[in-house]
N, C-alpha and C positions, 0 to 999 in steps of 0.2 A: 427412700431416695430423697436427698436434700432438695430444697426448692430450686436452688441454682442449677442442679443437675436436671430436674424435671423441665425447667425452662429451656435449657440447652438442648435436651432431647426433643422437646416440642418444636423448637426452631428447626432442628435438623429434619423432622418429619414434614414440616411445612415446605421445606426446600428439598423434599425427597427426590425430585426429578434431577437434582444435581448430586445425589449421593450414591448413584449406581456403582461407579468405579472410583469416583473422586475421593470418598472417605477412606477406603482401604489403600488407595494409592498414596494419599497423604500420610496415613498412619504407618505405612510400610517403612517410610524413611524417618518420620518424626519419632516413632517408637524406638527404633534402633539407635537413633542419636541419643534419646533419653537414657537408654540402657548403657551406652558407652560413656556418656558424660556423668551419669548418676545425678542428673539434675532433678531436684525434688518437684518443682513445678511441672516440668515436662513428664515426669513419671506419674504424677497425679492425673494429668490430662490423658495420658495414654491408658492408664488403668480404668478410667471412666468408660472409655469406649470398649476396651476388652471385656470389662464386666457386663456392659450392656449387650454385647454380642452373645456372651455365654448365657446370660439369664434369659435371653429371648429365643433360644433354640426351640423349635417346634416339637411336638410329640412324635412326629414321624422322623425326626433327625435332621430335617432341613433347617436352614437358618438364612438370615439376610433378607433383603428386599425381594418380594414376590414378583419378579418380572416374568411375564408370559408373553412370548412373541407370537404364538399361535395357541389355540385351545389345547390345553394339556401339555404344552411344550415349554418347560421351565428353562430360563436363561441362567446358566450357572457361572458365567464369566466373572461377575462381580465378587463371587465367593472365593475365587482362586487367589487374588491378592490378599483377601482377608485371612485366608488360611495361613499365608506367609506371616502376617502380623501375629497370629496366634502362636505360630512356631517360634518366632523370635521372643515373644513374651514367655513361653515355656522355657526356652534356653536361658532366659534371665532369672525366672522365678521358680521353676520346677512345679508350677501349679498343676495338680493332677486333673483339674477340670478341663484343661485343654485336650488331653488325651481322650477323655470321655467324650467331649464334643466331637472331636474329629472321628472317633470310631463310630459314633452314632450317625454322623453325617455320611461317612463313606458307606455304611450299611444302607442308608437311604439311596445313595447313588447306585448301589447294586440293584435296587428294586426298579429303577427306571429302565424301561425297555430300550434296546438299541435304536429303535425307530424314533425315539424322542430324546435321545441322549447326545449332547454336544453337536446339535445340528445347525445352530445359528452361527453367523459369520465370525464373531469375535471368539466365542467359546470353542468353536470348531478349529479355528486357527491355533488357539493358545492352550489346547488341552494338555500340552506338556507341562504347564505350570501346575495343573491338578495332579499330574503324574509325580512330580517332584514331592508334593505333599504326601501322597500315598506312600512313597518310599521312605520319607522322613518318619512317618508313623510306624511303618513296618520295622525300621531300625530300632525302635523303642519298645515295640510290643511283640514282634516276631509272629504275628497272626497271619497264617498262610493265606487266608481268604483275601487279604489285601493284595496279594500278587494276582489273584483272579481279577480283581477290580482294575489293577494296573493294565492287564491285558485288554480288558474291555475299553479302558480309556484310550489305549494305543490304537485299537482298531477303529475307534469312532472319531479320532482326531484327523484333521486334514492330512493328506498324503505328502509328507516332506521327504519322501524317498524317491522322487522322480529324477531320472538321470539328467534331463536337459530342460526341466521346467520346475516352477514352484506353484503351489496351489493358489496363491495370490501374491501380488507384488507390492503390497502395502508396507511401507518402510518399517513400522514398528512390528508388525506381524513377522516380517522376515527376521529382524534382529532378535526377536523374542522367541520365535517358534522353531527356528532351524535346528535348535538343540534337541528337539523331542526324540528323534530316532536314537541319538547317542544316550539320552536318558534311559530309554527302554533297553538299550544294549546292556545295561547293568544287570538286567534280568534275563534277557534273551541269549546273551553271549554270542550273538550272531554278528560277525565282523561287518556284514553289509549294513547293519543299523548304524554302527559307528562311522563307517565310510560315508553314509548318506549325509550326516551333518557336516562333515568336512567338504563334501561335494556342494552342498547348498551354499556354504560360506564362499567357496571359490567361484561358484556359478554367478552369483550376483555381482561379485567384485570383478570378474572377468568382463562382464558386460557394462556395468554401471559404476564400478569402483576403481577405475584407473585414475585415482586421485590420492593425494596425501591425506593423512588424518585418520585412517583406519575404517572409514565408513564408506558409503556409496550414495549416489544421487537418486533420491526418491522423495521428492518434496510433496509427499502424500503417497503417491504410487510411482514406482519406476516405470518409465515409458520408453519405448523404442525411439531412438534418435535423440533422447535427452540424457546425454552422458557427459556433458561438459562439466568442468569443475565449478561452474556457477550453480549447478543443481544442488539442492540442499537436502537436509535430513531433519526430522523432528528431534527436539530435545528428548522426548520420550524414547525415540529410537536409539539415541546415544546411551541412555541409561540402561535400556534393555540389552544392547550389545555388550556393554561392560558386564552386566549380570550374566549373560550367556557365556562370555569368556571365562568368568570366574567359576561357573558350574563345570564347564568343560575342562578347565584346569584341574578341578577336583576329581572329575571322573577319569581323566587320562594321565595326568601328570605331564602332559605335553606342553613344553614351554612356548610353543606356538601361540597358545591362547593367552598366556601372560603378556607376550609381546604385543598382540593386538589390543589387549585390555589397556596397556600403557599408551598405545598410540591414540586410542580414542580419549582416554582420561586426561592425557597431557595436552593434546593438540586440537581436539574438536570440542569437547565438552565444556571447558572453562569459558570459552567465548560465547556461549549460548545465553549467558545471563550477565547482568550488571555486577561490578565488583562488590557491591554491598548486598547482593542476593535479593534485592527487593523487587526486581522485575526480570523477566526473561522474554525471549522471543521463541516463537514456535519453530522457526526454520533457521538453520545456519549452514552456510556453504563454505568450501575451501577458498573459492574466489568470490568475495562479497564486498562490493564497494558502496553500497547504500543500505541503510536499515531504517526504512520509513514506514508510513502507514498506508501506502497506496496498494491497490490491487494489482498484482504482477502476473495474473493469469493471462494467457496460457503458458507464459514463461515458466511459472511454477504450476503444479497440478492442484491448485486450490484457489477459489475465489475469495478474496478478502484481504484485510490488513495483517498479514502474517509475518512481517519482518521487523516490526517495531518491538522495543523493549517494554512490555506491558505487564503489570502485576495481576491483571484480572482476566485477560484474554486467554483462550485455548486452555481450558481447565485441565485436560489430561496432563499436559506438561507442567502446569503450575503445581499440581499435586504430586507428580511422580518424580520430579527432578531431584528431590532431596535424598532419594535412595542411592544416587550415583556415588557420592563420596563416602557415605557410611558403609555401603556394601564393599567398596574398595578397601577401606580400612579393615573391615571384618575379615576379609579374605587375604590379608597380607601374609598371614601365617597359616600353614596347613599341617595336619598330622601325616605321618608316613607309616607304612605297614610294619616297619621295624622299630616301632616305638620312638621314632625320632620326630624332629620338627623341621619343616621346610620354609625358608624365607622366600616368598614368592613375589610379592609386590612391595617394593621397598618404600617405607614411609616411617616418619617419626612416630614413636609410641611405644607401647609395651604389650607383651602377650604373656599370659599365665596359663600353663597347660601341664597335664601329666605326661611324663616322658620317661624313657628308660625303665627304671625299677618301679615306676608308678608314682613317684614323688612329684609334687607340683614344683615346677620351676618357672621363673619369670625371666624373660629376655627383654631388655630395654634397648630400643633402637634410637640412635641419634644420627640424623642425616638431613641434608638439604637436597637430596636426590629428588627430581632428575636434573636439578641445576648445579649439582656437585657430584664428583666422581667417587666419593668416599661414603661408606656405610659403616657405622660403629655399633657394635653389639656388646652388651654387658650381661653376663649371666648372674642371676641371683638364685641361690639354692641353699636350703637348710643343711644339706649334707652332700658329699660327693655323689655324683650320679652319672652313670655311663650311658650315653645315647648319641646318635648321629645328628648333626646339624647340616642341613642341605642349603646351599646358597645358589639361587638361580642366576645363570649368566645369560643376559639378554643376547638375542641374535646379533645385534649390531656390534657387540663388544669383542675385542681381540686382546689377548694377554692380560686377562684378569689376574689379580694377585691377592693373597690372603696373609694376614699375620695373626697369630694367636699369642696374646700377652707380649706383643712387641717383637716376636720372632717370626721370620718368614716361614711359611709352610709350603713345601714343594707341591704344586698342583699342576695338573694337566687338564686344561679346559679350553673348549672352543665355545663360540656363541651358541645359544640354544641348548645348553647342557646345564648340569648341576655340579657344583663342587661339594663333595661329601667330607665333612670333618668328623671323624670318629674319635671320641675323647671321653675321659672321665672328667666331667666338668665340676669345678669347685666354685664356691661363692666368690664373685669378683673377677672371674675370668673374662677376658676381653677378646673380641674378634674384630678385626678391621678388614673390610673388603674394599678393594680398589678396582673400579670399573673405568678404565681409560676411555675417554670420549674423543672422537675425531670427527672431522667434516666428512660427510658422505653425500654425494649428489646422485639422485635417483632419476633415471629417465623413464618417462611414461610413453612408450612408443605407440601404444594404442590410443593415446589422447594427444594427438598433434605433435608428438615428440617433445612434449613439455618436460620440465624438470622440477623437482622439489629438492630442498636442501635440509639436511639433518645435521645436528651436532648431538651425538649420543641418541637418546630417545626423543629429543625435541625436534620438531619440524619448525622451520622459520619462514616467516612471511615478510613481505614488503612493509616497512613502517609507513603507514598512511596517517597523517594528522586527522584526528577524529573530532568532529564538531558535534557536540551533544545539544540537542534542542528539546527542552521540556515542553510536553504537550499540555495545553491548557485544560482539556477535559479528557481524562484517562479513558473513560468508557465510550466516548464518541469515536475514539480511534482503536476500538476493539471489535472483535467479531461478536456475534449475537449472544454467545454463551457467557459474556462478561457480567451478566446480571446475578451471578451466584452470591455476590456479597453486596447487596443493595445499599447498606448503610456505612460502608467503609469510607474513611476519610481520604479522598483522592489527593489532597495536598501532601499527605504523608506517604502516599504510594503513587508516585508520578510515573507517567509513561515518557520514555525518551525515544526520539528519532536520532539517528547518527548519520552524518553526511561527511564525505571526504573534504578535507581542507588543504589537501596537497595532491599532486599528480599521482595517479595509481597505475598508469598504463606503461609500465617499464618491462623490458625484457632484460635478461641477464647476459652479460659477457662472460664466457667461460674459457679457461685455459684448455686448449684442445688435447694436450697430452695428459694433463692431470687436473680435472675440473675442480678438485678440492683446493688446489693452490689459488683459486680465484677469490678466496674468502679469508678474512682475518677475524679471529675470535677476540672479543673484548669483554672482559669480566668486570662486573660492577658490584657495589655493596648490596648486601641483602636488604630488602625493603623493611622499613621500620614497622609497617603495619602487617608484616608477615604474609602479604599477598603478592606473590611474584607474577601473577597472571594479569598484568596490565602493561601497556607499552611504556608508561612512565616508570614503572618499578622493575622492569625486566632485569634480572641479575646477569644475563648474558645477551649480547647483541653481536651481530655479524656485520662486517663492512665488506662491500662488494662494488662492482662497477656495472652500470647498465645504461641503456638508451631507451628513450621514449619511443612508443609505436603510435604515431598520430592516428592511424586508422582504427585502432582498438579503443572503442568508446562504449558508453552506456547505450544499450540498444532500445528498440521500440517498446519493450516491456518494462523498461526502467531497471534492468539488470545489467551486471557486468557483461560486456559483449563476449561472444564466443571466442575461444582461444584462436589466435592465428597459428597457422602451421609453422613449426620451427624447421630450419632456421629462418628468421625473419630479417629481411634486408631493410635497414632504415638509415636515413641520412642525418638523423639527429645526433647531436654531440654526445660523446661519452660523459657520464657524470657519476659521482659517488652516491651510492644509496646505502641505506641501513636496513638490515633485516632483524626482526624481533620474533620472539617465540609466538608461534601460531595460536597457542592457547590463550594468550593475552590480547590478541588482536580482534577487536569486535568488527573492524573492517580489515580485509586482508586480501592480498594476492599470494597464494601459497603454491599454485601450479604456474610456473613461469614459462613464457616463450623464451627461446634462446635467440639472441640477435648477433648478426655479423658485425 
């Protein structure tokens, strides 16, 4: 091992108390980005950690930090995300050492008695992550004993099959773990297992998710009575929800999961961090009018400075957030049982896969979706190849249309379906998908009759002028876990607080007969920096009418006040207001009262 590698590993050991989940969380996103970008420096860094993990597997098959919560009871949670890192590395490299390590490790798990297996809080909630890795290995080795282990994992994981309850209400656990029964459904074929994951999703959103943005209010844990749009969710929770949606889309083909994935990825996730990705905040809410360093408990379910944009604080989110976008890109295309390819999550890029007669084909996508209605696909193939291409139609879309090589193709599609294009594809063939977008106003009857406004998949928020204040000492405005990088240059990694520099307490005026007529769509130039997720660079804005609600103020906890019940009577003058994409709004009102 080179000297620099020994020094780096020694430093990691010295800071081992910060390496339990943080290292695999970080590598999970960092490694996949390296594989997609083929970046030499990133690939070298990734391989160092992969090699270290593989070389340090123990004789009994176990690997990773030896965390014991009680005598004889090994905490396996940290190994679960590291298994995913190894899986991604194998998919990139085909390194046989990965299969050997995983097989030995899963045989070790088989030796652990049920009384000591997956009993601690995090591993018990998140056993489904372990289950996915077992199935991943089974699909490559076909060793039947792995299915016995899968059954053992399922019976020792928290019970996510309860009709009207969840085993716990921690936001990340819910977003990450509700998929476990549906994962086991692939083996059990029991419809109740699949139904349980759908039920969990709907259960928490029925109580705490009557808000735009695809998530739910659980600013650590969901609590009875705390269901206003000012309740937030962890950045980790957003990443895990996107990941769950992608897996469930793989398992079921149900476009419901793609729609939710888009909702979170476009409307909630981008606002959780600064546009330069150098800092993020632990918690982000649909209605959020201050992003400071104060303690907002008990308005939020955690004590400390959890709302500022800090590059050191809240280590779980700092390390986990990078998996969000790369997993989204990796799941944009999926294989189908009839040797076809399905375009699931529209994004610019390319996919190379075997299709039809087994030849490798490449499909290049050019699009500015979700800020544009058109998706262009170009086929690259060495020889003609017959296979189907499936194009997902989002639920919000009506009258989607398709052209192949410039000619309209008759299609019959409704939202939440697929268009199937069966063809013998030749090199250079082109597909153009048009997804007409329109204004849709959604009423949240269970949350004070508030409304949210969509244009296509994008939810829009009130444009609030954002005042950014750089904090002098980054670590003084962080929670205690910010000591994990003691020698970092704080000047290069600043913390920001964000304050409103314009009024935010507006209600919307709506056309009673046709609420969509209350808005005008204004399209602008694509930003030069290629980042549409800021208020300044938004390619689409909406113009509307509203009135201020004087009694709607920042409350005693320093948070956006609770929504007033709609309709709200106010004597304030009507004024023009601008709405911008929710995903680019670090401060935002996304669930609006309706005013008379």
